[in-house]
SEGU-469046 format. One record per residue (C-alpha): residue number from 1; x, y, z. Coordinates in nm, 2 decimals. Layout:
! residues N
+-----+--------+--------+--------+
: num :      x :      y :      z :
+-----+--------+--------+--------+
: NUM :      X :      Y :      Z :
...
+-----+--------+--------+--------+
! end
This chain:
! residues 111
+-----+--------+--------+--------+
: num :      x :      y :      z :
+-----+--------+--------+--------+
:   1 :  -0.61 :  -0.11 :  -2.07 :
:   2 :  -0.35 :  -0.33 :  -2.23 :
:   3 :  -0.09 :  -0.53 :  -2.04 :
:   4 :   0.23 :  -0.70 :  -2.16 :
:   5 :   0.24 :  -1.07 :  -2.10 :
:   6 :   0.58 :  -1.05 :  -1.93 :
:   7 :   0.46 :  -0.76 :  -1.70 :
:   8 :   0.16 :  -0.97 :  -1.59 :
:   9 :   0.38 :  -1.27 :  -1.52 :
:  10 :   0.62 :  -1.06 :  -1.32 :
:  11 :   0.34 :  -0.91 :  -1.12 :
:  12 :   0.20 :  -1.26 :  -1.05 :
:  13 :   0.55 :  -1.37 :  -0.93 :
:  14 :   0.57 :  -1.07 :  -0.70 :
:  15 :   0.23 :  -1.15 :  -0.55 :
:  16 :   0.33 :  -1.51 :  -0.49 :
:  17 :   0.65 :  -1.40 :  -0.32 :
:  18 :   0.45 :  -1.17 :  -0.10 :
:  19 :   0.20 :  -1.44 :  -0.01 :
:  20 :   0.49 :  -1.67 :   0.08 :
:  21 :   0.63 :  -1.40 :   0.30 :
:  22 :   0.29 :  -1.36 :   0.47 :
:  23 :   0.26 :  -1.73 :   0.52 :
:  24 :   0.61 :  -1.73 :   0.69 :
:  25 :   0.51 :  -1.44 :   0.92 :
:  26 :   0.18 :  -1.61 :   1.01 :
:  27 :   0.36 :  -1.93 :   1.09 :
:  28 :   0.62 :  -1.76 :   1.30 :
:  29 :   0.35 :  -1.58 :   1.50 :
:  30 :   0.16 :  -1.91 :   1.55 :
:  31 :   0.47 :  -2.07 :   1.69 :
:  32 :   0.54 :  -2.29 :   1.39 :
:  33 :   0.86 :  -2.29 :   1.20 :
:  34 :   0.86 :  -2.26 :   0.82 :
:  35 :   1.00 :  -2.61 :   0.80 :
:  36 :   0.67 :  -2.74 :   0.95 :
:  37 :   0.49 :  -2.62 :   0.64 :
:  38 :   0.49 :  -2.80 :   0.32 :
:  39 :   0.59 :  -2.58 :   0.03 :
:  40 :   0.32 :  -2.51 :  -0.23 :
:  41 :   0.39 :  -2.70 :  -0.55 :
:  42 :   0.47 :  -2.47 :  -0.84 :
:  43 :   0.38 :  -2.55 :  -1.19 :
:  44 :   0.63 :  -2.48 :  -1.46 :
:  45 :   0.51 :  -2.22 :  -1.71 :
:  46 :   0.54 :  -2.27 :  -2.08 :
:  47 :   0.60 :  -1.96 :  -2.28 :
:  48 :   0.51 :  -1.92 :  -2.64 :
:  49 :   0.81 :  -1.93 :  -2.88 :
:  50 :   0.79 :  -1.56 :  -2.96 :
:  51 :   0.80 :  -1.47 :  -2.59 :
:  52 :   1.09 :  -1.71 :  -2.52 :
:  53 :   1.33 :  -1.51 :  -2.75 :
:  54 :   1.23 :  -1.18 :  -2.58 :
:  55 :   1.26 :  -1.32 :  -2.23 :
:  56 :   1.60 :  -1.47 :  -2.30 :
:  57 :   1.74 :  -1.13 :  -2.42 :
:  58 :   1.62 :  -0.96 :  -2.10 :
:  59 :   1.83 :  -0.96 :  -1.79 :
:  60 :   1.66 :  -1.12 :  -1.48 :
:  61 :   1.51 :  -0.87 :  -1.24 :
:  62 :   1.68 :  -0.86 :  -0.90 :
:  63 :   1.49 :  -1.01 :  -0.61 :
:  64 :   1.29 :  -0.76 :  -0.41 :
:  65 :   1.43 :  -0.67 :  -0.07 :
:  66 :   1.27 :  -0.85 :   0.22 :
:  67 :   1.05 :  -0.64 :   0.44 :
:  68 :   1.20 :  -0.61 :   0.79 :
:  69 :   1.05 :  -0.84 :   1.04 :
:  70 :   1.04 :  -0.59 :   1.32 :
:  71 :   0.81 :  -0.35 :   1.13 :
:  72 :   0.51 :  -0.25 :   1.33 :
:  73 :   0.25 :  -0.04 :   1.16 :
:  74 :   0.18 :   0.28 :   1.36 :
:  75 :  -0.15 :   0.42 :   1.46 :
:  76 :  -0.28 :   0.76 :   1.55 :
:  77 :  -0.10 :   0.90 :   1.85 :
:  78 :  -0.25 :   1.17 :   2.07 :
:  79 :  -0.08 :   1.47 :   1.90 :
:  80 :  -0.20 :   1.38 :   1.55 :
:  81 :  -0.56 :   1.33 :   1.68 :
:  82 :  -0.55 :   1.66 :   1.86 :
:  83 :  -0.41 :   1.83 :   1.55 :
:  84 :  -0.70 :   1.69 :   1.34 :
:  85 :  -0.96 :   1.82 :   1.60 :
:  86 :  -0.80 :   2.16 :   1.61 :
:  87 :  -0.79 :   2.19 :   1.23 :
:  88 :  -1.16 :   2.10 :   1.22 :
:  89 :  -1.24 :   2.37 :   1.47 :
:  90 :  -1.03 :   2.63 :   1.28 :
:  91 :  -1.21 :   2.54 :   0.95 :
:  92 :  -1.55 :   2.55 :   1.11 :
:  93 :  -1.47 :   2.89 :   1.27 :
:  94 :  -1.35 :   3.02 :   0.93 :
:  95 :  -1.67 :   2.91 :   0.76 :
:  96 :  -1.88 :   3.07 :   1.03 :
:  97 :  -1.68 :   3.40 :   1.01 :
:  98 :  -1.71 :   3.41 :   0.63 :
:  99 :  -2.09 :   3.35 :   0.65 :
: 100 :  -2.18 :   3.58 :   0.93 :
: 101 :  -1.88 :   3.80 :   1.04 :
: 102 :  -1.75 :   3.92 :   0.71 :
: 103 :  -2.08 :   4.05 :   0.57 :
: 104 :  -2.14 :   4.23 :   0.90 :
: 105 :  -1.79 :   4.40 :   0.87 :
: 106 :  -1.84 :   4.49 :   0.50 :
: 107 :  -2.20 :   4.61 :   0.53 :
: 108 :  -2.26 :   4.74 :   0.89 :
: 109 :  -2.58 :   4.94 :   0.80 :
: 110 :  -2.75 :   4.65 :   0.62 :
: 111 :  -3.10 :   4.55 :   0.76 :
+-----+--------+--------+--------+
! end
């Protein structure tokens, strides 16, 4: 699988942004403010001359939208759990019918 150098760098930047967001959320939940944390030092990256011309001609990508702070991942509620159980019972019943009921209906005189 081949990757473009600029794509890899863009992905690395997105991961860094996400890690910074996670650090802010963890600090907020621990009762710290983001000002209490020292920012991680970033090292400037040197691009090869051939990539510099290509990067200069591209327009910068817009910053990704921040994930809402009030997002709470949901879990299984009672109705979805009940639906899964009922679906399993229906599938099991269908299999039993196909194995035993259908042959009996098709061939009633079979030994």
